[in-house]
C-alpha positions, -999 to +999 in steps of 0.1 A: +000+000+000+020+029-013+010+066-016-026+060-026-049+048+002-031+063+033-022+096+019-055+101+000-074+093+032-054+117+053-056+144+027-094+139+027-095+145+064-075+177+060-096+189+031-129+186+051-119+220+066-103+238+037-109+274+047-092+274+081-062+255+067-058+276+036-059+308+056-027+299+074+008+289+062+010+268+094-019+248+081-001+240+049+031+231+068+012+206+090-004+190+060+028+187+040+048+176+070+022+148+076+022+136+040+060+134+039+064+116+072+038+088+066+056+058+052+047+044+018+039+010+034+020+007+067+021-022+088-025-012+154-019+005+186-039+029+208-045+062+191-040+083+223-070+106+217-072+143+207-051+158+235-014+166+228+012+183+250+019+219+243+052+230+229+080+223+254+057+204+277+057+167+288+029+142+295+035+110+314+010+082+319+003+045+325-015+025+298-030-010+294-036-022+259-056-055+255-058-071+220-085-097+221-082-109+185-062-102+153-067-124+123-037-136+103-033-144+066-037-179+052-038-207+078-019-188+105-051-184+125-051-155+150-033-141+180-040-120+210-018-099+233-018-079+266+005-050+270+012-026+298+032+007+294+046+038+310+040+064+283+059+096+276+049+124+252+067+157+244+055+187+225+079+196+197+055+223+186+019+229+197+009+209+166+035+181+168+042+157+196+066+127+199+054+096+218+072+068+234+064+038+256+083+012+277+066-018+293+059-055+290+036-077+270+027-113+261+015-131+229-008-161+225-009-177+190-039-197+179-030-213+145-058-231+126-062-267+136-033-265+160-029-261+198-027-226+213+008-215+220+014-188+246+045-167+253+049-152+287+054-115+295+086-098+286+098-065+271+075-043+250+081-008+236+066+017+213+071+050+195+052+074+173+041+110+166+009+130+164-001+160+143-028+185+153-043+193+119-073+215+128-092+231+156-125+251+155-127+270+187-163+280+184-176+245+177-148+228+198-140+204+170-105+190+165-087+167+140-055+148+149-035+124+128-008+100+141+016+072+134+023+045+160+044+014+163+044-013+191+069-041+194+064-070+218+092-095+227+078-121+250+098-150+266+108-180+245+087-212+248+100-248+245+077-272+227+087-309+226+123-298+233+123-272+205+128-235+212+101-212+199+104-174+198+078-149+188+080-111+182+050-089+173+053-057+153+022-036+152+020-005+130-007+020+122-016+055+108-047+071+122-070+101+117-095+111+144-121+138+149-133+149+184-157+174+200-150+189+234-176+191+261-173+203+297-154+173+312-152+149+282-138+148+247-153+119+227-136+110+194-141+088+164-117+079+136-103+054+111-069+038+107-047+017+085-027-010+103-007-041+101+005-067+126+034-090+119+044-121+139+080-132+135+079-168+146+113-185+151+116-222+155+152-234+162+173-218+135+144-211+111+120-181+111+088-172+094+070-138+092+032-141+095+011-110+084-023-098+096-053-101+073-072-068+077-057-034+071-087-010+076-100-003+111-123+020+131-119+033+166-138+053+192-129+066+226-130+096+250-108+117+272-123+122+307-108+152+325-103+144+362-086+177+369-067+204+350-037+182+347-050+146+349-072+128+324-084+092+317-084+079+282-106+049+271-106+035+236-120+006+216-109-006+182-128-027+156-127-043+121-089-048+117-087-060+153-108-064+185-090-044+212-095-019+241-071+004+259-071+025+290-046+052+301-042+076+330-022+107+318-008+137+337+005+170+323+038+184+335 
């Protein structure tokens, strides 16, 4: 999936509000910057929600991401994963933030017509960025695009004396729209994603790709105080997953 689907979809999201963007050079910079950064091929992860740290500010949080089901190509069946992170976001500009995560996760493979194979919790990490594309102050509407990657490296597993290793790489590009209310900001969006499992048996290895690319998600930020918020999110179609995060501004 090269330039076409991802960049056309993101450009459509930008062009929904042409007048505010075309009135400002910054609007053009954000749009061009986004189209240059999004890779030609996209390989899902929580989308964080509409709130981003201000320029020069930090946000730190704790996040749980539960992937109930992700279908794989051919006869590779499906897999699921639980991941737990400490999150860190920094505002490069008011319209651009960098995101990182450190934590742990597991993987459970369920190949077709084979027994389930589970890998215990070990290292997991993530990185990404978000772009604030548009904000209508009067109607309190925002649009945010992002790119995120999660990698999970669980413990090895011995099966009949043979060592099995499994690594998950989860990639996505997303575009969301939100509306602010008094103490809540609900949002809805779409994403393009891909999950790969690198399955290593003894000296051999095989990359197994996910089946569905297009997904939908919905969620909300709940403001517990001026500096503390709770984010809840659910994701559909490409995967069945939920996430929850408690985030504090600094």
